[in-house]
Biopython code that builds the backbone (N, CA, C, O; Angstrom):
import numpy as np
from Bio.PDB.StructureBuilder import StructureBuilder

atoms = [
    (1, "MET", "N", (-12.462, -2.943, 3.357)),
    (1, "MET", "CA", (-11.404, -2.909, 2.359)),
    (1, "MET", "C", (-10.194, -2.207, 2.978)),
    (1, "MET", "O", (-10.312, -1.091, 3.484)),
    (2, "GLY", "N", (-9.034, -2.863, 2.936)),
    (2, "GLY", "CA", (-7.816, -2.305, 3.515)),
    (2, "GLY", "C", (-7.181, -1.251, 2.630)),
    (2, "GLY", "O", (-7.517, -1.113, 1.454)),
    (3, "ARG", "N", (-6.266, -0.519, 3.214)),
    (3, "ARG", "CA", (-5.539, 0.503, 2.454)),
    (3, "ARG", "C", (-4.507, -0.162, 1.572)),
    (3, "ARG", "O", (-3.885, -1.152, 1.957)),
    (4, "MET", "N", (-4.330, 0.389, 0.389)),
    (4, "MET", "CA", (-3.336, -0.137, -0.533)),
    (4, "MET", "C", (-1.949, 0.302, -0.087)),
    (4, "MET", "O", (-1.759, 1.444, 0.332)),
    (5, "ARG", "N", (-1.004, -0.585, -0.174)),
    (5, "ARG", "CA", (0.366, -0.243, 0.191)),
    (5, "ARG", "C", (1.261, -0.350, -1.027)),
    (5, "ARG", "O", (1.184, -1.310, -1.793)),
    (6, "ILE", "N", (2.097, 0.636, -1.191)),
    (6, "ILE", "CA", (3.112, 0.612, -2.235)),
    (6, "ILE", "C", (4.431, 0.499, -1.491)),
    (6, "ILE", "O", (4.822, 1.416, -0.769)),
    (7, "SER", "N", (5.105, -0.602, -1.663)),
    (7, "SER", "CA", (6.285, -0.855, -0.847)),
    (7, "SER", "C", (7.527, -0.144, -1.344)),
    (7, "SER", "O", (8.453, 0.098, -0.569)),
    (8, "SER", "N", (7.562, 0.192, -2.616)),
    (8, "SER", "CA", (8.770, 0.795, -3.164)),
    (8, "SER", "C", (8.422, 1.918, -4.124)),
    (8, "SER", "O", (7.547, 1.754, -4.973)),
    (9, "PRO", "N", (9.095, 3.060, -4.004)),
    (9, "PRO", "CA", (8.858, 4.140, -4.962)),
    (9, "PRO", "C", (9.220, 3.735, -6.387)),
    (9, "PRO", "O", (8.795, 4.385, -7.342)),
    (10, "GLN", "N", (9.996, 2.676, -6.537)),
    (10, "GLN", "CA", (10.414, 2.231, -7.861)),
    (10, "GLN", "C", (9.416, 1.246, -8.473)),
    (10, "GLN", "O", (9.676, 0.678, -9.534)),
    (11, "LEU", "N", (8.294, 1.046, -7.818)),
    (11, "LEU", "CA", (7.311, 0.079, -8.284)),
    (11, "LEU", "C", (6.855, 0.418, -9.701)),
    (11, "LEU", "O", (6.444, 1.545, -9.980)),
    (12, "ASP", "N", (6.933, -0.567, -10.586)),
    (12, "ASP", "CA", (6.510, -0.364, -11.972)),
    (12, "ASP", "C", (5.031, -0.025, -12.015)),
    (12, "ASP", "O", (4.232, -0.554, -11.243)),
    (13, "GLY", "N", (4.685, 0.855, -12.921)),
    (13, "GLY", "CA", (3.290, 1.206, -13.109)),
    (13, "GLY", "C", (2.807, 2.360, -12.257)),
    (13, "GLY", "O", (1.626, 2.702, -12.305)),
    (14, "TRP", "N", (3.683, 2.967, -11.484)),
    (14, "TRP", "CA", (3.331, 4.116, -10.641)),
    (14, "TRP", "C", (4.313, 5.242, -10.904)),
    (14, "TRP", "O", (5.497, 5.005, -11.145)),
    (15, "PHE", "N", (3.809, 6.477, -10.856)),
    (15, "PHE", "CA", (4.652, 7.661, -11.067)),
    (15, "PHE", "C", (4.490, 8.634, -9.912)),
    (15, "PHE", "O", (3.403, 8.768, -9.350)),
    (16, "THR", "N", (5.581, 9.314, -9.558)),
    (16, "THR", "CA", (5.464, 10.490, -8.698)),
    (16, "THR", "C", (4.871, 11.600, -9.556)),
    (16, "THR", "O", (4.723, 11.435, -10.767)),
    (17, "ILE", "N", (4.538, 12.703, -8.953)),
    (17, "ILE", "CA", (3.992, 13.832, -9.716)),
    (17, "ILE", "C", (4.993, 14.303, -10.766)),
    (17, "ILE", "O", (4.621, 14.545, -11.915)),
    (18, "ALA", "N", (6.254, 14.432, -10.380)),
    (18, "ALA", "CA", (7.279, 14.886, -11.331)),
    (18, "ALA", "C", (7.452, 13.894, -12.476)),
    (18, "ALA", "O", (7.569, 14.293, -13.635)),
    (19, "GLU", "N", (7.470, 12.599, -12.152)),
    (19, "GLU", "CA", (7.614, 11.585, -13.192)),
    (19, "GLU", "C", (6.421, 11.586, -14.137)),
    (19, "GLU", "O", (6.580, 11.447, -15.349)),
    (20, "ALA", "N", (5.224, 11.744, -13.577)),
    (20, "ALA", "CA", (4.010, 11.782, -14.401)),
    (20, "ALA", "C", (4.058, 12.962, -15.363)),
    (20, "ALA", "O", (3.716, 12.827, -16.538)),
    (21, "ALA", "N", (4.482, 14.115, -14.864)),
    (21, "ALA", "CA", (4.577, 15.310, -15.709)),
    (21, "ALA", "C", (5.561, 15.078, -16.858)),
    (21, "ALA", "O", (5.266, 15.405, -18.008)),
    (22, "ARG", "N", (6.718, 14.519, -16.547)),
    (22, "ARG", "CA", (7.708, 14.236, -17.597)),
    (22, "ARG", "C", (7.180, 13.217, -18.600)),
    (22, "ARG", "O", (7.388, 13.362, -19.805)),
    (23, "GLU", "N", (6.505, 12.200, -18.112)),
    (23, "GLU", "CA", (6.030, 11.117, -18.963)),
    (23, "GLU", "C", (5.084, 11.612, -20.058)),
    (23, "GLU", "O", (5.131, 11.129, -21.189)),
    (24, "ILE", "N", (4.229, 12.571, -19.718)),
    (24, "ILE", "CA", (3.248, 13.039, -20.707)),
    (24, "ILE", "C", (3.564, 14.429, -21.259)),
    (24, "ILE", "O", (2.802, 14.968, -22.062)),
    (25, "GLY", "N", (4.675, 15.003, -20.832)),
    (25, "GLY", "CA", (5.073, 16.300, -21.375)),
    (25, "GLY", "C", (4.219, 17.452, -20.895)),
    (25, "GLY", "O", (4.010, 18.424, -21.622)),
    (26, "ARG", "N", (3.726, 17.349, -19.682)),
    (26, "ARG", "CA", (2.948, 18.425, -19.068)),
    (26, "ARG", "C", (3.681, 18.911, -17.826)),
    (26, "ARG", "O", (4.651, 18.292, -17.387)),
    (27, "SER", "N", (3.219, 20.011, -17.266)),
    (27, "SER", "CA", (3.881, 20.566, -16.082)),
    (27, "SER", "C", (3.389, 19.875, -14.810)),
    (27, "SER", "O", (2.342, 19.228, -14.794)),
    (28, "ARG", "N", (4.171, 20.032, -13.755)),
    (28, "ARG", "CA", (3.755, 19.538, -12.437)),
    (28, "ARG", "C", (2.454, 20.208, -12.022)),
    (28, "ARG", "O", (1.594, 19.579, -11.405)),
    (29, "ASP", "N", (2.311, 21.484, -12.362)),
    (29, "ASP", "CA", (1.080, 22.203, -12.021)),
    (29, "ASP", "C", (-0.143, 21.540, -12.654)),
    (29, "ASP", "O", (-1.205, 21.470, -12.035)),
    (30, "THR", "N", (0.008, 21.056, -13.884)),
    (30, "THR", "CA", (-1.097, 20.376, -14.553)),
    (30, "THR", "C", (-1.462, 19.103, -13.797)),
    (30, "THR", "O", (-2.642, 18.833, -13.568)),
    (31, "ILE", "N", (-0.467, 18.329, -13.411)),
    (31, "ILE", "CA", (-0.729, 17.089, -12.677)),
    (31, "ILE", "C", (-1.384, 17.410, -11.338)),
    (31, "ILE", "O", (-2.330, 16.733, -10.935)),
    (32, "GLU", "N", (-0.898, 18.423, -10.656)),
    (32, "GLU", "CA", (-1.503, 18.847, -9.377)),
    (32, "GLU", "C", (-2.965, 19.236, -9.589)),
    (32, "GLU", "O", (-3.824, 18.883, -8.781)),
    (33, "ARG", "N", (-3.250, 19.954, -10.663)),
    (33, "ARG", "CA", (-4.629, 20.361, -10.960)),
    (33, "ARG", "C", (-5.499, 19.125, -11.208)),
    (33, "ARG", "O", (-6.622, 19.046, -10.710)),
    (34, "TRP", "N", (-4.984, 18.167, -11.971)),
    (34, "TRP", "CA", (-5.740, 16.939, -12.221)),
    (34, "TRP", "C", (-6.009, 16.190, -10.920)),
    (34, "TRP", "O", (-7.082, 15.610, -10.750)),
    (35, "LEU", "N", (-5.041, 16.199, -10.001)),
    (35, "LEU", "CA", (-5.249, 15.556, -8.704)),
    (35, "LEU", "C", (-6.368, 16.252, -7.936)),
    (35, "LEU", "O", (-7.212, 15.590, -7.332)),
    (36, "ARG", "N", (-6.378, 17.578, -7.956)),
    (36, "ARG", "CA", (-7.461, 18.318, -7.287)),
    (36, "ARG", "C", (-8.811, 18.038, -7.934)),
    (36, "ARG", "O", (-9.850, 18.099, -7.277)),
    (37, "MET", "N", (-8.785, 17.729, -9.236)),
    (37, "MET", "CA", (-10.020, 17.452, -9.969)),
    (37, "MET", "C", (-10.438, 15.984, -9.874)),
    (37, "MET", "O", (-11.448, 15.592, -10.458)),
    (38, "GLY", "N", (-9.682, 15.181, -9.154)),
    (38, "GLY", "CA", (-10.109, 13.815, -8.917)),
    (38, "GLY", "C", (-9.226, 12.704, -9.447)),
    (38, "GLY", "O", (-9.578, 11.534, -9.297)),
    (39, "LEU", "N", (-8.091, 13.016, -10.062)),
    (39, "LEU", "CA", (-7.176, 11.965, -10.501)),
    (39, "LEU", "C", (-6.725, 11.206, -9.258)),
    (39, "LEU", "O", (-6.175, 11.812, -8.338)),
    (40, "PRO", "N", (-6.948, 9.891, -9.211)),
    (40, "PRO", "CA", (-6.596, 9.140, -8.001)),
    (40, "PRO", "C", (-5.083, 9.043, -7.787)),
    (40, "PRO", "O", (-4.310, 8.963, -8.741)),
    (41, "ALA", "N", (-4.692, 9.053, -6.546)),
    (41, "ALA", "CA", (-3.283, 8.894, -6.175)),
    (41, "ALA", "C", (-3.232, 8.212, -4.815)),
    (41, "ALA", "O", (-4.179, 8.282, -4.031)),
    (42, "GLN", "N", (-2.124, 7.561, -4.553)),
    (42, "GLN", "CA", (-1.876, 6.937, -3.255)),
    (42, "GLN", "C", (-0.730, 7.683, -2.582)),
    (42, "GLN", "O", (0.267, 8.019, -3.221)),
    (43, "ARG", "N", (-0.882, 7.935, -1.303)),
    (43, "ARG", "CA", (0.172, 8.623, -0.551)),
    (43, "ARG", "C", (1.006, 7.581, 0.194)),
    (43, "ARG", "O", (0.477, 6.743, 0.924)),
    (44, "VAL", "N", (2.318, 7.654, -0.009)),
    (44, "VAL", "CA", (3.249, 6.753, 0.663)),
    (44, "VAL", "C", (4.384, 7.600, 1.215)),
    (44, "VAL", "O", (5.090, 8.274, 0.465)),
    (45, "GLN", "N", (4.551, 7.563, 2.514)),
    (45, "GLN", "CA", (5.599, 8.322, 3.199)),
    (45, "GLN", "C", (5.626, 9.773, 2.736)),
    (45, "GLN", "O", (6.692, 10.335, 2.486)),
    (46, "GLY", "N", (4.444, 10.373, 2.624)),
    (46, "GLY", "CA", (4.335, 11.782, 2.292)),
    (46, "GLY", "C", (4.379, 12.115, 0.807)),
    (46, "GLY", "O", (4.171, 13.268, 0.428)),
    (47, "ARG", "N", (4.647, 11.128, -0.038)),
    (47, "ARG", "CA", (4.687, 11.367, -1.492)),
    (47, "ARG", "C", (3.457, 10.750, -2.125)),
    (47, "ARG", "O", (2.969, 9.705, -1.693)),
    (48, "ARG", "N", (2.965, 11.417, -3.158)),
    (48, "ARG", "CA", (1.814, 10.882, -3.879)),
    (48, "ARG", "C", (2.286, 10.132, -5.116)),
    (48, "ARG", "O", (3.172, 10.587, -5.839)),
    (49, "TYR", "N", (1.678, 8.977, -5.344)),
    (49, "TYR", "CA", (1.974, 8.134, -6.500)),
    (49, "TYR", "C", (0.709, 7.962, -7.319)),
    (49, "TYR", "O", (-0.374, 7.724, -6.783)),
    (50, "ILE", "N", (0.869, 8.087, -8.624)),
    (50, "ILE", "CA", (-0.249, 7.993, -9.557)),
    (50, "ILE", "C", (-0.066, 6.732, -10.389)),
    (50, "ILE", "O", (0.997, 6.500, -10.964)),
    (51, "ARG", "N", (-1.103, 5.936, -10.443)),
    (51, "ARG", "CA", (-1.040, 4.708, -11.253)),
    (51, "ARG", "C", (-0.969, 5.107, -12.729)),
    (51, "ARG", "O", (-1.698, 5.994, -13.174)),
    (52, "ALA", "N", (-0.102, 4.457, -13.470)),
    (52, "ALA", "CA", (0.104, 4.780, -14.889)),
    (52, "ALA", "C", (-1.198, 4.708, -15.674)),
    (52, "ALA", "O", (-1.465, 5.579, -16.502)),
    (53, "THR", "N", (-2.008, 3.693, -15.432)),
    (53, "THR", "CA", (-3.257, 3.556, -16.193)),
    (53, "THR", "C", (-4.200, 4.726, -15.930)),
    (53, "THR", "O", (-4.889, 5.180, -16.843)),
    (54, "ASP", "N", (-4.237, 5.221, -14.685)),
    (54, "ASP", "CA", (-5.077, 6.385, -14.368)),
    (54, "ASP", "C", (-4.543, 7.636, -15.062)),
    (54, "ASP", "O", (-5.312, 8.426, -15.609)),
    (55, "LEU", "N", (-3.224, 7.812, -15.036)),
    (55, "LEU", "CA", (-2.608, 8.965, -15.689)),
    (55, "LEU", "C", (-2.907, 8.973, -17.185)),
    (55, "LEU", "O", (-3.319, 9.994, -17.736)),
    (56, "PHE", "N", (-2.698, 7.833, -17.838)),
    (56, "PHE", "CA", (-2.890, 7.778, -19.288)),
    (56, "PHE", "C", (-4.359, 7.899, -19.672)),
    (56, "PHE", "O", (-4.678, 8.455, -20.723)),
    (57, "SER", "N", (-5.251, 7.390, -18.841)),
    (57, "SER", "CA", (-6.688, 7.562, -19.108)),
    (57, "SER", "C", (-7.066, 9.034, -19.059)),
    (57, "SER", "O", (-7.805, 9.521, -19.914)),
    (58, "ARG", "N", (-6.555, 9.743, -18.051)),
    (58, "ARG", "CA", (-6.851, 11.181, -17.940)),
    (58, "ARG", "C", (-6.266, 11.932, -19.126)),
    (58, "ARG", "O", (-6.924, 12.800, -19.700)),
    (59, "TYR", "N", (-5.026, 11.601, -19.498)),
    (59, "TYR", "CA", (-4.385, 12.297, -20.603)),
    (59, "TYR", "C", (-5.123, 12.044, -21.915)),
    (59, "TYR", "O", (-5.280, 12.951, -22.732)),
    (60, "ARG", "N", (-5.573, 10.812, -22.110)),
    (60, "ARG", "CA", (-6.334, 10.473, -23.315)),
    (60, "ARG", "C", (-7.623, 11.309, -23.367)),
    (60, "ARG", "O", (-8.003, 11.798, -24.431)),
    (61, "ALA", "N", (-8.284, 11.471, -22.227)),
    (61, "ALA", "CA", (-9.500, 12.291, -22.171)),
    (61, "ALA", "C", (-9.192, 13.745, -22.516)),
    (61, "ALA", "O", (-9.984, 14.406, -23.187)),
    (62, "VAL", "N", (-8.046, 14.243, -22.060)),
    (62, "VAL", "CA", (-7.643, 15.618, -22.376)),
    (62, "VAL", "C", (-7.377, 15.756, -23.874)),
    (62, "VAL", "O", (-7.772, 16.746, -24.490)),
    (63, "LEU", "N", (-6.709, 14.765, -24.453)),
    (63, "LEU", "CA", (-6.433, 14.815, -25.895)),
    (63, "LEU", "C", (-7.731, 14.854, -26.704)),
    (63, "LEU", "O", (-7.828, 15.578, -27.694)),
    (64, "LEU", "N", (-8.718, 14.079, -26.281)),
    (64, "LEU", "CA", (-9.993, 14.064, -26.996)),
    (64, "LEU", "C", (-10.731, 15.390, -26.841)),
    (64, "LEU", "O", (-11.427, 15.834, -27.754)),
    (65, "ALA", "N", (-10.573, 16.016, -25.679)),
    (65, "ALA", "CA", (-11.239, 17.293, -25.429)),
    (65, "ALA", "C", (-10.498, 18.461, -26.060)),
    (65, "ALA", "O", (-11.112, 19.475, -26.394)),
    (66, "GLU", "N", (-9.187, 18.333, -26.228)),
    (66, "GLU", "CA", (-8.350, 19.419, -26.755)),
    (66, "GLU", "C", (-7.532, 18.907, -27.934)),
    (66, "GLU", "O", (-6.361, 18.571, -27.755)),
    (67, "PRO", "N", (-8.114, 18.834, -29.145)),
    (67, "PRO", "CA", (-7.388, 18.267, -30.285)),
    (67, "PRO", "C", (-6.068, 18.969, -30.600)),
    (67, "PRO", "O", (-5.162, 18.339, -31.145)),
    (68, "GLU", "N", (-5.934, 20.248, -30.274)),
    (68, "GLU", "CA", (-4.672, 20.950, -30.572)),
    (68, "GLU", "C", (-3.530, 20.405, -29.733)),
    (68, "GLU", "O", (-2.370, 20.527, -30.127)),
    (69, "VAL", "N", (-3.827, 19.808, -28.587)),
    (69, "VAL", "CA", (-2.786, 19.204, -27.751)),
    (69, "VAL", "C", (-2.201, 18.000, -28.475)),
    (69, "VAL", "O", (-0.991, 17.780, -28.440)),
    (70, "ARG", "N", (-3.059, 17.217, -29.133)),
    (70, "ARG", "CA", (-2.581, 16.046, -29.850)),
    (70, "ARG", "C", (-1.601, 16.441, -30.936)),
    (70, "ARG", "O", (-0.601, 15.755, -31.147)),
    (71, "THR", "N", (-1.869, 17.526, -31.621)),
    (71, "THR", "CA", (-0.980, 17.982, -32.689)),
    (71, "THR", "C", (0.404, 18.288, -32.108)),
    (71, "THR", "O", (1.413, 17.905, -32.701)),
    (72, "ARG", "N", (0.469, 18.961, -30.976)),
    (72, "ARG", "CA", (1.750, 19.259, -30.336)),
    (72, "ARG", "C", (2.424, 17.984, -29.889)),
    (72, "ARG", "O", (3.643, 17.867, -30.013)),
    (73, "TRP", "N", (1.674, 17.017, -29.368)),
    (73, "TRP", "CA", (2.226, 15.765, -28.856)),
    (73, "TRP", "C", (2.853, 14.940, -29.971)),
    (73, "TRP", "O", (3.872, 14.282, -29.758)),
    (74, "GLU", "N", (2.247, 14.970, -31.169)),
    (74, "GLU", "CA", (2.724, 14.162, -32.273)),
    (74, "GLU", "C", (3.926, 14.753, -32.983)),
    (74, "GLU", "O", (4.543, 14.081, -33.810)),
    (75, "ARG", "N", (4.271, 15.987, -32.682)),
    (75, "ARG", "CA", (5.426, 16.616, -33.340)),
    (75, "ARG", "C", (6.706, 15.980, -32.927)),
    (75, "ARG", "O", (7.773, 16.387, -33.386)),
]
sb = StructureBuilder()
sb.init_structure("model")
sb.init_model(0)
sb.init_chain("A")
sb.init_seg("    ")
for serial, (resi, resn, name, xyz) in enumerate(atoms, 1):
    if name == "N":
        sb.init_residue(resn, " ", resi, " ")
    sb.init_atom(name, np.array(xyz, "f"), 0.0, 1.0, " ", f" {name:<3s}", serial, name[0])
structure = sb.get_structure()
């Protein structure tokens, strides 16, 4: 199986760490922690990109585990 290539940082469906943090209203530190805990990412020219579906799946799992987060998110 070959390595996946992302040809453009503007590719739809992928976020940098900063973009992912903004998208879900969490800090960069949170995204970094999720990456250390196994959130998949692809490295392109030294930057890590997170697939949107992976990010939202992880966030959904966090919401289910931490109901008080959902209350803040819905405000």
